[in-house]
NUKOL-964011 format. One record per residue (C-alpha): x negated, y negated, z; residue number from 1; residue in three letters. Coordinates in steps of 0.001 Angstrom, whole numbers. Example, Ala and Ser with C-alpha at 12.3 -4.5 7.8 and 13.67 -1.06 7.14 Angstrom:
# NUKOL-964011
> -12300_4500_7800_1_ALA
> -13670_1060_7140_2_SER
END
This chain:
# NUKOL-964011
> -7224_-4885_4092_1_UNK
> -10054_-7263_4730_2_UNK
> -11374_-10619_3613_3_UNK
> -15135_-10757_4219_4_UNK
> -18276_-8778_3443_5_UNK
> -19135_-8660_7164_6_UNK
> -15802_-7020_7990_7_UNK
> -16217_-4519_5182_8_UNK
> -19637_-3550_6535_9_UNK
> -18171_-3033_10002_10_UNK
> -15378_-893_8588_11_UNK
> -17851_1217_6600_12_UNK
> -20073_1673_9648_13_UNK
> -17065_2812_11672_14_UNK
> -16547_5690_9242_15_UNK
> -13857_4578_6766_16_UNK
> -13817_6432_3453_17_UNK
> -12869_3371_1391_18_UNK
> -11786_-242_1831_19_UNK
> -8815_-1987_237_20_UNK
> -9456_-5707_-7_21_UNK
> -6757_-8292_660_22_UNK
> -4428_-9026_-2236_23_UNK
> -5250_-11789_-4691_24_UNK
> -2074_-13729_-5549_25_UNK
> -1296_-15211_-8944_26_UNK
> -585_-18606_-7364_27_UNK
> -4193_-18767_-6160_28_UNK
> -5564_-18418_-9668_29_UNK
> -3073_-20815_-11244_30_UNK
> -3884_-23581_-8780_31_UNK
> -7623_-22993_-9096_32_UNK
> -7469_-23239_-12871_33_UNK
> -5140_-26280_-12792_34_UNK
> -2228_-24401_-14302_35_UNK
> 1414_-24769_-13289_36_UNK
> 2495_-22416_-10538_37_UNK
> 5149_-19990_-11729_38_UNK
> 8753_-20243_-10587_39_UNK
> 8321_-24023_-10568_40_UNK
> 11917_-24800_-9697_41_UNK
> 11701_-22685_-6566_42_UNK
> 8615_-24535_-5367_43_UNK
> 10054_-27933_-6295_44_UNK
> 13023_-27319_-4027_45_UNK
> 10712_-26309_-1185_46_UNK
> 7854_-28874_-893_47_UNK
> 6321_-27129_2147_48_UNK
> 5885_-23969_106_49_UNK
> 4190_-25896_-2684_50_UNK
> 1872_-27573_-175_51_UNK
> 963_-24191_1312_52_UNK
> 237_-22705_-2114_53_UNK
> -2135_-25545_-2980_54_UNK
> -3898_-25473_407_55_UNK
> -4176_-21687_447_56_UNK
> -5333_-21516_-3159_57_UNK
> -7803_-24351_-2701_58_UNK
> -9554_-22374_11_59_UNK
> -9621_-19027_-1771_60_UNK
> -9184_-18240_-5450_61_UNK
> -10348_-15929_-8184_62_UNK
> -14006_-17007_-7968_63_UNK
> -14310_-16333_-4245_64_UNK
> -12446_-13040_-4660_65_UNK
> -14826_-11837_-7347_66_UNK
> -17769_-12858_-5160_67_UNK
> -16232_-10843_-2323_68_UNK
> -16141_-7760_-4534_69_UNK
> -19746_-8243_-5644_70_UNK
> -20914_-8833_-2075_71_UNK
> -19161_-5723_-811_72_UNK
> -20632_-3570_-3571_73_UNK
> -24127_-4710_-2612_74_UNK
> -23549_-4123_1097_75_UNK
> -21771_-759_1379_76_UNK
> -21666_2575_-414_77_UNK
> -18002_3420_118_78_UNK
> -15481_2641_-2667_79_UNK
> -14196_-939_-2819_80_UNK
> -10613_-1206_-4008_81_UNK
> -9333_-4600_-5098_82_UNK
> -5668_-5598_-4875_83_UNK
> -3660_-8088_-6937_84_UNK
> -115_-9426_-6661_85_UNK
> 1266_-11237_-9718_86_UNK
> 4612_-12181_-11238_87_UNK
> 3552_-12758_-14872_88_UNK
> 2769_-9736_-17047_89_UNK
> -217_-11321_-18798_90_UNK
> -1801_-12325_-15477_91_UNK
> -1871_-8724_-14257_92_UNK
> -3952_-7891_-17311_93_UNK
> -6242_-10945_-17118_94_UNK
> -7077_-10518_-13434_95_UNK
> -7522_-6761_-13698_96_UNK
> -10194_-7137_-16362_97_UNK
> -12157_-9665_-14302_98_UNK
> -11923_-7491_-11208_99_UNK
> -13271_-4447_-13057_100_UNK
> -16168_-6513_-14401_101_UNK
> -16977_-7622_-10840_102_UNK
> -17595_-3988_-9910_103_UNK
> -14479_-2815_-8061_104_UNK
> -14184_975_-7857_105_UNK
> -10400_899_-8089_106_UNK
> -7483_-1485_-8364_107_UNK
> -4278_-1569_-6345_108_UNK
> -1353_-3196_-8139_109_UNK
> 649_-4693_-5293_110_UNK
> 3881_-4978_-7257_111_UNK
> 6756_-6668_-5449_112_UNK
> 9443_-7746_-7881_113_UNK
> 12174_-9431_-5885_114_UNK
> 15634_-9032_-7492_115_UNK
> 16637_-12686_-7209_116_UNK
> 18700_-12493_-10403_117_UNK
> 21996_-10786_-9593_118_UNK
> 22591_-10194_-13323_119_UNK
> 19418_-8174_-13739_120_UNK
> 20078_-4440_-13639_121_UNK
> 17903_-2072_-11629_122_UNK
> 16628_-317_-14762_123_UNK
> 15159_-3600_-15997_124_UNK
> 13189_-4025_-12786_125_UNK
> 11946_-441_-12920_126_UNK
> 10853_-885_-16537_127_UNK
> 8823_-3919_-15461_128_UNK
> 6786_-1651_-13180_129_UNK
> 6049_773_-16011_130_UNK
> 5156_-2057_-18373_131_UNK
> 2713_-3586_-15872_132_UNK
> 950_-272_-15268_133_UNK
> 698_555_-18975_134_UNK
> -631_-2910_-19823_135_UNK
> -3322_-2805_-17138_136_UNK
> -4263_780_-17977_137_UNK
> -4945_-250_-21582_138_UNK
> -7492_-2822_-20376_139_UNK
> -9374_-1210_-17482_140_UNK
> -11048_2143_-16977_141_UNK
> -11150_2143_-13178_142_UNK
> -8413_4099_-11341_143_UNK
> -5145_2247_-10756_144_UNK
> -2991_2646_-7664_145_UNK
> 526_1230_-7488_146_UNK
> 1847_40_-4155_147_UNK
> 5551_604_-4613_148_UNK
> 8560_-251_-2483_149_UNK
> 11099_2106_-961_150_UNK
> 14229_410_-2307_151_UNK
> 14584_2179_-5638_152_UNK
> 17785_4119_-6235_153_UNK
> 15823_7184_-7357_154_UNK
> 12324_7094_-5889_155_UNK
> 11400_10491_-7348_156_UNK
> 12155_9370_-10894_157_UNK
> 10429_5991_-10535_158_UNK
> 7355_7591_-8957_159_UNK
> 7127_10115_-11798_160_UNK
> 7424_7405_-14458_161_UNK
> 4802_5231_-12770_162_UNK
> 2485_8235_-12790_163_UNK
> 3233_8842_-16480_164_UNK
> 2513_5168_-17181_165_UNK
> -1085_5697_-16086_166_UNK
> -1267_5319_-12313_167_UNK
> -3890_7480_-10608_168_UNK
> -2274_7008_-7218_169_UNK
> 875_5769_-5500_170_UNK
> 773_3915_-2180_171_UNK
> 3893_4560_-92_172_UNK
> 5163_1962_762_173_UNK
> 4906_-1779_400_174_UNK
> 5886_-3479_3658_175_UNK
> 7726_-6639_2762_176_UNK
> 7979_-9907_4615_177_UNK
> 10649_-9750_7318_178_UNK
> 12256_-13132_7974_179_UNK
> 13888_-14217_11191_180_UNK
> 15613_-17357_12476_181_UNK
> 14701_-19488_15474_182_UNK
> 18110_-20425_16898_183_UNK
> 16664_-23255_19049_184_UNK
> 14775_-25109_16324_185_UNK
> 17094_-23935_13531_186_UNK
> 14475_-22824_11038_187_UNK
> 13113_-19610_9567_188_UNK
> 10190_-17860_11219_189_UNK
> 8130_-14714_10687_190_UNK
> 8542_-11671_12903_191_UNK
> 6864_-8275_12993_192_UNK
> 3832_-9260_10954_193_UNK
> 2162_-6034_12059_194_UNK
> 3787_-2651_11673_195_UNK
> 4854_-461_14572_196_UNK
> 4184_3286_14941_197_UNK
> 7892_4018_14567_198_UNK
> 7722_2909_10934_199_UNK
> 5682_5944_9902_200_UNK
> 8709_8167_9296_201_UNK
> 9812_6569_6029_202_UNK
> 6533_7087_4187_203_UNK
> 6085_10476_5878_204_UNK
> 9371_11690_4439_205_UNK
> 8569_10589_893_206_UNK
> 5001_11863_987_207_UNK
> 6522_15218_1907_208_UNK
> 9083_15063_-883_209_UNK
> 6694_13858_-3600_210_UNK
> 3459_15676_-2822_211_UNK
> 4467_18822_-4712_212_UNK
> 6188_16934_-7524_213_UNK
> 3378_14646_-8698_214_UNK
> -144_15195_-9963_215_UNK
> -1410_11759_-8955_216_UNK
> -2786_10992_-5500_217_UNK
> -379_9923_-2761_218_UNK
> -1598_7329_-275_219_UNK
> 428_6961_2911_220_UNK
> 834_3477_4349_221_UNK
> 2734_1604_7102_222_UNK
> 3195_2617_10729_223_UNK
> 71_4793_10919_224_UNK
> -1528_3791_14206_225_UNK
> -3540_6774_15431_226_UNK
> -5071_10147_14601_227_UNK
> -1717_11851_15108_228_UNK
> -116_9692_12429_229_UNK
> -2919_10416_9960_230_UNK
> -2716_14156_10636_231_UNK
> 1047_14121_10062_232_UNK
> 670_12397_6703_233_UNK
> -1989_14858_5553_234_UNK
> 158_17795_6683_235_UNK
> 2939_16336_4540_236_UNK
> 572_16230_1552_237_UNK
> -1028_12767_1542_238_UNK
> -4296_12495_-376_239_UNK
> -5382_9464_1628_240_UNK
> -4054_7274_4417_241_UNK
> -4234_3503_4815_242_UNK
> -4452_1877_8248_243_UNK
> -4280_-1843_8820_244_UNK
> -2158_-3183_11707_245_UNK
> -3836_-1034_14340_246_UNK
> -7235_-2409_13346_247_UNK
> -5975_-5947_13931_248_UNK
> -4841_-4821_17380_249_UNK
> -7795_-2628_18402_250_UNK
> -10654_-3743_16153_251_UNK
> -12289_-1870_13285_252_UNK
> -14351_205_15716_253_UNK
> -11128_2103_16450_254_UNK
> -11740_3994_13196_255_UNK
> -14517_5954_14941_256_UNK
> -12136_6959_17730_257_UNK
> -9525_8110_15208_258_UNK
> -12083_10235_13357_259_UNK
> -13285_11764_16627_260_UNK
> -9722_12680_17637_261_UNK
> -9045_14198_14221_262_UNK
> -12191_16318_14423_263_UNK
> -11190_17537_17875_264_UNK
> -7712_18492_16640_265_UNK
> -9142_20314_13616_266_UNK
> -11535_22240_15871_267_UNK
> -8676_23325_18155_268_UNK
> -6644_24488_15163_269_UNK
> -9545_26206_13424_270_UNK
> -9556_23922_10362_271_UNK
> -12978_23333_8827_272_UNK
> -11882_20667_6349_273_UNK
> -8928_18411_5600_274_UNK
> -8090_20570_2585_275_UNK
> -7379_23442_4978_276_UNK
> -4225_21700_6211_277_UNK
> -3320_19202_3499_278_UNK
> 322_19799_2526_279_UNK
> 575_22738_4917_280_UNK
> 4083_21736_6007_281_UNK
> 5333_22056_2424_282_UNK
> 4154_25622_1907_283_UNK
> 7496_26886_3213_284_UNK
> 10294_25926_767_285_UNK
> 12739_25596_3661_286_UNK
> 11004_22375_4643_287_UNK
> 12272_20677_1476_288_UNK
> 15729_20663_3011_289_UNK
> 14242_19390_6253_290_UNK
> 12838_16341_4451_291_UNK
> 16132_15668_2713_292_UNK
> 19068_16580_4913_293_UNK
> 18864_19349_7527_294_UNK
> 17320_17339_10357_295_UNK
> 19832_14531_9778_296_UNK
> 22586_17093_10235_297_UNK
> 20831_18374_13339_298_UNK
> 20644_14936_14940_299_UNK
> 24228_13989_14181_300_UNK
> 25889_17333_14936_301_UNK
> 24082_18326_18125_302_UNK
> 23085_21733_16768_303_UNK
> 19580_23084_17261_304_UNK
> 17429_24188_14341_305_UNK
> 14445_26355_15149_306_UNK
> 11247_24752_13808_307_UNK
> 8994_26615_11415_308_UNK
> 5622_27477_13009_309_UNK
> 2300_27998_11280_310_UNK
END
């Protein structure tokens, strides 16, 4: 994700196939248009949060975001994918239409519905996802990707219904804010803003499980820090891979190094294109059990399972 035309140009020059812009939050638009910020009671009880929303939104809002899209489209040839994060159904639709008109090639719906109401059943939250996707799909013609979380009871069912609602792609997974507590100053702080390479296994597992079940594209996200991680996700069946944290650590030029390492690996293995090995791990049906259960049994029982070679 990025927040300036200059950065997008650098990313394109380094060899990226597409760029996902930073998310535009509903609070930014509401403040900019002098409307009341949603969840008012929550912000009233937390004045610092309200102050942050107004400061943050005063600096960047819908107008600057649309200008960012237009500037990127003029400067690079790779696809520009916008991203929005809302909490009101009608705002998803309103913002999506403006973003399409600004020239975005695709739209990522960064849906993160927090279950703060203990009386609200899980099915109601899932239905909200489907409703959002259907509503946006009725308004825009550009492809829609849904960045979903990993906390659903039945991820396979939810993923299938999101696809049926009109999503062209699923991004696995949303990495939520992880709070911590400073025990000296007795207040909440933020930890682990950037992902670590050990976090790749969760999305890797579900890419493997879903890649043969869905027709839509699967985009792997979180914990992908090098060429090895990208190769693993493609072997599991990913259509595309998002990298973010490692670029903050190493700079966008690291993309060129990743591409070089991938090309070297493909040459050693005799692969002429990514399609030659996409989903290769799933060609043997025995690997379905490996994604779901067998390797867990292996780790906890001490028994050795012979890996399948290709």
